[in-house]
C-alpha positions in Angstrom: 10.9 131.5 143.8 8.0 131.3 141.5 9.1 130.6 138.0 6.9 131.9 135.0 6.1 130.3 131.5 3.4 131.2 129.0 1.1 129.8 127.0 -2.6 129.9 125.6 -6.5 128.4 125.8 -8.7 129.0 122.8 -11.7 130.0 123.1 -13.2 130.0 119.8 -10.4 131.4 117.0 -9.5 133.4 120.4 -6.5 132.5 122.1 -6.7 133.7 125.7 -3.3 134.0 127.6 -2.7 131.1 130.4 0.1 131.9 132.6 1.8 128.8 134.0 3.5 129.6 137.6 5.8 126.8 139.0 7.1 126.3 142.8 9.3 123.8 144.1 8.7 124.3 147.9 9.9 122.1 150.5 7.5 119.2 151.9 6.5 115.5 150.9 7.4 115.2 147.2 4.5 115.5 145.2 3.6 117.1 141.3 0.2 118.8 141.4 -1.6 121.0 138.9 -3.9 123.2 139.8 -5.9 125.9 137.8 -8.9 123.7 136.4 -7.1 121.8 134.1 -8.9 118.6 132.4 -7.5 115.1 132.0 -5.3 115.6 129.0 -3.8 118.6 130.8 -3.6 116.7 134.2 -1.7 114.0 132.7 0.9 116.3 132.0 3.0 116.0 135.0 3.4 112.1 133.7 4.7 112.7 130.4 7.1 116.1 131.8 8.6 113.5 134.6 9.6 111.0 131.9 10.7 113.3 129.5 12.8 115.0 132.3 14.1 111.5 133.2 14.9 110.5 129.2 17.6 114.0 129.7 18.6 112.4 132.9 17.1 115.3 134.8 15.6 114.1 138.1 13.2 116.0 140.1 13.8 116.8 143.8 12.4 115.5 146.7 10.6 118.4 147.0 6.4 119.3 146.4 6.1 120.5 142.7 2.8 123.1 142.7 1.8 124.0 138.8 -0.8 127.1 139.0 -2.3 127.5 135.6 -3.7 131.5 135.5 -6.3 132.6 135.0 -7.8 129.9 137.6 -11.5 129.6 136.5 -10.6 129.4 132.9 -10.9 126.2 131.5 -7.9 124.6 130.2 -8.2 121.8 127.5 -5.4 120.1 125.5 -2.1 118.9 125.8 -0.6 121.4 124.5 0.4 122.8 128.0 3.0 120.5 128.0 5.5 122.2 127.0 5.1 125.2 129.1 4.7 123.4 132.0 8.1 121.5 131.4 9.7 124.6 130.6 8.6 126.7 134.1 9.7 123.2 135.7 13.3 123.6 133.9 13.6 127.2 135.1 12.4 126.7 138.7 15.3 124.3 138.7 17.7 126.9 137.7 18.4 124.8 134.1 17.2 127.3 131.8 17.0 131.2 132.4 13.9 132.6 133.7 13.8 135.9 132.1 14.3 133.6 128.8 11.0 131.3 129.7 8.8 134.6 130.1 9.7 136.2 126.8 8.1 133.1 124.7 4.8 131.7 124.3 4.8 128.0 124.4 2.7 124.9 123.4 3.4 121.4 122.7 2.8 117.9 124.0 5.7 115.6 124.9 6.5 112.4 124.3 8.2 110.2 126.8 11.6 110.2 125.2 11.1 114.2 125.1 10.3 114.6 121.6 7.5 117.3 121.0 4.7 116.3 119.0 2.4 119.0 116.9 -0.3 119.8 118.5 -3.5 122.1 116.6 -3.8 126.0 117.3 -0.4 126.9 116.3 -1.4 129.7 114.3 -4.0 131.3 116.8 -1.1 131.2 119.6 1.5 132.9 117.1 -1.1 135.9 116.7 -1.2 136.4 120.5 2.2 136.0 120.7 2.5 138.8 118.7 0.2 140.9 120.8 2.0 140.0 123.8 5.5 141.0 122.0 6.6 137.7 122.9 8.1 135.0 120.9 6.4 131.3 120.0 7.8 128.4 121.1 6.6 125.2 119.3 6.8 121.6 117.7 9.2 121.8 114.6 6.3 120.4 112.2 3.9 123.2 113.5 6.6 126.2 112.6 5.8 126.6 109.2 1.9 127.1 109.9 3.0 129.4 113.0 6.0 131.7 111.1 3.1 133.1 108.6 2.6 135.6 111.6 5.6 137.5 110.6 5.8 140.0 113.6 6.8 137.5 115.7 9.8 134.9 116.2 9.1 131.4 115.6 11.4 129.0 117.3 10.9 125.0 116.3 12.0 122.5 117.9 12.5 118.9 117.6 12.3 118.1 121.3 12.7 119.2 124.7 16.4 118.4 125.1 16.4 120.9 121.7 14.5 124.1 123.8 17.3 123.6 126.5 20.2 123.6 124.4 18.8 126.8 122.5 18.3 128.2 125.7 21.2 127.7 127.4 23.1 128.5 124.4 24.6 125.6 123.4 22.4 125.1 120.2 20.8 127.7 119.0 17.6 126.9 117.0 17.1 129.3 113.7 13.9 131.0 113.2 11.3 128.9 111.2 10.3 130.4 108.0 6.5 130.2 106.7 5.5 127.2 104.7 2.8 126.7 102.1 1.0 123.9 100.7 0.7 123.8 97.2 -2.2 122.2 95.8 -2.1 119.5 92.7 -3.4 121.1 90.1 -6.7 120.1 89.4 -7.8 118.2 86.3 -11.1 118.8 86.5 -11.8 121.2 83.8 -15.3 123.5 83.5 -14.9 122.0 79.0 -15.4 118.7 80.7 -19.4 119.4 81.2 -20.8 119.1 78.0 -23.8 121.7 77.2 -25.2 123.3 80.4 -24.0 127.0 79.1 -26.7 129.0 81.0 -25.7 126.5 84.4 -21.8 127.3 83.5 -22.5 131.2 82.9 -24.1 131.3 86.5 -21.6 129.8 87.9 -18.9 132.0 86.5 -21.5 135.1 88.0 -21.8 133.3 91.7 -17.6 133.0 91.5 -17.1 136.2 90.7 -19.4 137.8 93.2 -19.8 135.1 96.0 -23.3 135.0 95.7 -25.0 131.8 96.5 -26.6 129.3 94.2 -28.7 126.8 94.2 -29.0 123.9 90.9 -32.1 122.1 90.1 -32.1 119.1 87.6 -33.3 115.3 87.1 -30.4 113.2 88.2 -27.2 112.6 86.2 -28.0 116.5 84.4 -24.7 117.8 85.7 -25.0 119.6 89.0 -22.4 118.0 90.7 -20.0 117.8 87.8 -20.6 121.5 87.8 -20.0 122.2 91.7 -17.0 120.1 91.6 -15.0 122.3 88.9 -15.9 125.3 91.1 -12.5 125.4 93.2 -10.8 125.6 89.5 -12.5 129.1 88.7 -12.1 130.4 92.1 -8.9 132.9 92.5 -6.2 132.2 95.3 -7.0 133.2 98.6 -5.4 136.8 99.5 -3.2 136.4 102.5 -5.2 138.2 104.9 -8.4 136.1 103.8 -5.4 132.6 104.3 -4.7 133.9 107.8 -8.1 134.2 108.9 -9.4 130.5 107.3 -6.1 128.8 108.1 -7.1 130.1 111.7 -10.3 128.0 111.8 -8.5 125.3 109.8 -5.4 125.7 112.9 -7.5 125.2 115.9 -10.1 122.2 113.8 -6.7 119.9 113.1 -6.5 120.3 109.2 -3.3 121.9 108.6 -1.2 118.9 109.0 0.9 119.7 106.0 4.0 121.7 107.1 2.4 125.2 106.6 -1.0 126.6 105.1 -2.5 126.7 101.3 -4.1 129.8 99.5 -6.7 127.2 97.8 -9.8 128.6 98.8 -12.0 125.8 100.8 -14.0 123.5 99.3 -16.4 121.5 102.2 -18.5 119.0 100.8 -20.9 117.5 103.9 -23.0 114.3 103.4 -27.1 115.2 104.2 -26.7 113.1 107.1 -24.4 115.5 108.9 -25.9 116.6 111.8 -26.4 120.2 112.9 -23.1 120.1 115.5 -21.0 119.0 112.4 -22.6 121.8 110.1 -22.8 124.6 112.0 -20.6 123.8 115.0 -20.9 122.7 119.0 -20.2 119.2 120.4 -17.3 119.0 123.1 -15.9 122.3 123.2 -17.9 123.9 120.3 -15.8 122.8 117.5 -16.1 125.0 114.3 -18.8 123.3 111.8 -18.7 123.4 108.2 -20.0 126.4 107.4 -16.9 128.2 109.0 -14.7 125.2 107.8 -15.9 126.9 104.1 -15.0 130.6 105.5 -14.1 132.4 102.6 -14.5 129.0 99.9 -17.4 127.4 99.4 -19.5 125.2 101.0 -21.5 122.8 98.7 -24.8 120.6 99.8 -25.4 118.0 97.7 -29.3 116.8 98.0 -30.0 119.9 99.7 -33.7 118.6 100.7 -32.6 115.4 101.9 -30.9 117.0 105.0 -32.7 117.4 108.3 -35.7 120.5 108.1 -33.7 121.8 111.6 -30.3 121.6 109.8 -31.4 123.5 106.8 -32.8 126.5 108.9 -30.1 126.9 110.7 -28.0 128.0 107.9 -30.6 130.9 107.4 -28.5 133.4 109.9 -24.7 132.5 109.1 -25.7 132.9 105.0 -27.4 136.4 106.3 -24.5 137.6 108.5 -21.3 136.1 107.9 -20.3 134.6 111.4 -22.6 131.9 113.6 -22.7 132.1 117.2 -22.4 128.5 119.0 -24.3 128.6 122.2 -23.9 126.0 124.8 -24.0 125.6 128.8 -20.8 125.8 129.3 -19.2 127.9 125.8 -20.6 130.9 123.7 -17.9 130.5 120.8 -18.4 133.1 117.5 -16.8 132.0 114.3 -16.9 133.9 110.9 -18.5 132.0 108.1 -18.4 134.3 105.2 -18.6 131.4 102.8 -21.1 130.7 98.9 -23.4 128.4 99.3 -23.5 125.9 96.4 -27.0 123.5 96.8 -28.3 120.8 94.2 -31.5 119.2 94.2 -33.1 117.1 92.5 -36.7 119.0 91.2 -39.2 115.8 93.1 -38.3 112.4 95.4 -37.7 110.2 91.7 -35.9 113.2 90.4 -38.2 113.1 86.9 -40.6 115.6 87.5 -39.9 117.4 84.0 -39.6 113.9 82.0 -43.7 112.4 81.0 -41.6 109.3 80.5 -40.0 108.1 83.3 -41.9 111.1 86.1 -44.1 108.8 88.8 -47.8 108.9 89.2 -47.6 112.5 92.0 -46.7 114.6 89.2 -46.6 117.7 90.1 -47.2 117.0 93.7 -44.4 115.1 94.8 -42.6 118.3 93.4 -43.9 120.8 95.8 -43.6 118.3 98.1 -40.0 117.1 98.0 -38.9 121.0 97.1 -41.1 122.4 99.9 -38.9 121.0 102.4 -37.1 123.8 102.2 -38.7 127.2 103.9 -39.5 130.2 101.8 -37.0 131.9 104.0 -34.3 130.0 103.3 -34.9 129.7 99.6 -35.1 133.3 99.3 -31.5 133.7 100.6 -30.2 132.0 97.4 -28.8 134.9 95.1 -29.1 133.0 91.9 -31.4 129.6 90.8 -30.6 127.2 88.0 -32.9 124.9 86.2 -30.2 122.1 84.8 -31.8 120.1 81.9 -31.2 116.5 81.0 -28.1 116.3 78.8 -29.3 113.7 75.7 -26.5 110.8 75.6 -26.1 111.9 71.7 -24.6 115.1 73.0 -22.4 113.2 74.9 -19.8 112.5 72.0 -19.9 116.0 70.9 -16.7 118.0 71.4 -16.1 120.0 74.2 -17.5 123.2 73.8 -17.0 126.8 75.9 -13.9 128.5 77.9 -12.0 126.5 80.0 -11.5 126.9 83.8 -8.6 128.5 82.9 -10.3 131.4 80.8 -13.3 131.6 83.6 -10.8 131.8 86.6 -8.9 134.8 84.8 -12.3 136.9 84.6 -13.1 135.7 87.6 -9.8 137.2 89.5 -10.4 140.5 87.4 -13.7 141.2 88.6 -12.7 140.1 92.0 -10.0 143.0 92.2 -12.6 145.1 91.2 -14.5 144.8 93.8 -11.3 144.6 96.1 -10.3 148.1 94.7 -14.3 149.0 95.4 -14.3 147.6 98.9 -10.7 148.8 99.8 -11.9 151.0 102.8 -14.9 149.1 103.9 -13.3 146.1 106.1 -16.4 144.2 106.5 -17.1 143.9 102.8 -14.9 142.0 100.5 -17.4 141.1 97.5 -20.8 142.3 95.8 -22.2 139.8 97.8 -21.3 141.9 101.4 -22.7 145.2 100.1 -26.0 146.5 102.1 -27.7 149.5 102.5 -25.4 152.7 101.0 -23.2 150.9 100.2 -25.2 149.1 97.6 -27.1 152.0 96.5 -23.6 153.6 95.6 -22.5 151.0 93.6 -25.2 149.4 91.7 -28.0 151.9 91.3 -29.0 151.0 87.9 -30.0 153.6 85.0 -33.4 154.7 83.9 -34.2 151.8 81.7 -32.7 149.6 84.0 -34.7 151.2 87.5 -37.8 150.6 85.2 -37.6 147.2 84.1 -36.7 146.5 87.9 -39.7 148.0 89.4 -41.6 145.7 86.7 -39.8 143.0 87.5 -40.2 143.1 91.6 -44.5 144.1 90.6 -44.6 141.2 88.6 -42.5 138.4 90.7 -43.3 139.8 93.8 -40.1 140.0 95.0 -39.5 140.2 99.0 -37.1 143.5 99.7 -34.0 140.7 100.1 -34.9 139.6 96.8 -34.7 143.0 94.8 -31.4 143.7 97.0 -29.8 140.1 95.9 -31.1 141.0 92.4 -29.2 144.5 92.3 -26.1 142.6 93.9 -25.9 139.8 91.3 -26.4 142.7 88.3 -23.3 144.9 89.8 -21.4 141.7 89.7 -22.9 141.1 86.0 -21.6 144.7 85.0 -18.0 143.7 86.7 -17.9 140.9 84.7 -18.5 142.8 81.5 -15.7 145.7 82.5 -19.2 148.1 82.7 -18.9 151.0 85.5 -22.7 151.1 85.7 -25.2 148.5 86.2 -27.3 148.8 82.9 -30.5 146.9 82.1 -29.2 144.3 80.3 -27.3 143.4 83.8 -30.4 143.7 85.2 -32.4 141.4 83.0 -29.7 138.5 83.4 -30.0 139.1 87.4 -33.7 138.6 87.6 -33.7 135.8 84.8 -31.5 133.6 87.5 -33.8 135.4 90.5 -36.8 134.0 89.1 -38.1 130.7 91.0 -37.6 127.4 89.0 -40.1 126.3 86.2 -39.6 123.0 88.3 -41.3 124.6 91.5 -44.5 126.2 90.2 
């Protein structure tokens, strides 16, 4: 008789069902695993055998065959240990057959039978809910998986606990969802002295999820401003938290006993490779753009990134998803992030300071920022000059609003957008609006239309630039509490769209 258990194999953020079949037949004693397993799955037989031995369960002197179906789907990872052990225990009539078939299981076994947490518990719980099955996982993965409320999650500490639960000796209570609370940030926007225009731009960008670029001399506060962005962003909604956590779960970033509702803030170094930024490598894993989904991707020293890496950002910025195509894998990951870039105006950094600039001015500035292609630069909604701050200004008292005050305004504007796009599942913020939807929400009044037409003609705005000005103007109107986009909103949006003076 063949016993069955169920688990999943991961393909991107998708968890595909895998049926684990176990047959114990007469013949020479052997333990084999078939069905396209990788090295980690093949080694499961030794971990399972030793773990069962630690429970004083001896394997029969027969041939044990484990088949992972479908056989043409690659199986990778150590999470196949637990379903293989469950199928084998059912084949030995230690636990009931119907019980093993009603759960999706994943978990790595230690040699003493302890269950070790594995990546992907959240996507596995989603797959179990779609199959109307429960989820069996290691205890440390339970708070993460329990966020999928329409499936029962049993989180066990060891294989012995699993056996006692399914035989009724010691039932395990279903796991409860856990939430990781972030320590309150001490980085307040008021710590930034001066730079009121840059602070205003940061607030607008946060309210509408607009891509923004800061250009300024070293020490002018570009990185300092970006570091305070998490403090003015509202928390993730339940749907956003689930989407983001599924990607983080696959990447092994949910190791604190639950998921977080804080928006991701990723800041890769400029030496990062294309696979690190976009995704790829063994198994086509998600990159920084996907790990920043529903959050912020901060790229400091933007022109220092390799040109090939920068150019690959163009399609993810535009579509909100990235396709990683490799010879053995094609994975699609969501990546609706807010790009914040920071750059010096030239290689020496002091293009605008006659006393400190190098002898190559202004050609050095054109060459340096010229590393950023025109099509990529066109995808930034806002470009902001960050002038240097005089050391005498550093002794002045803090000015401007605190991060809490700005966060309240941003949350109000985002709530307006959430209500606006409640019937459009692909849109959540003004940055997502396109086509007819953008025309419906951001059509300016007569004065504003005349202003925008003159600005488009004077500054040669592209069609993309024209639409991005409308999106930013709509966000400014939301922050202003206005139902219509007026000329003053468009004027401010156009001022942030103009190319940086240091690029001229």
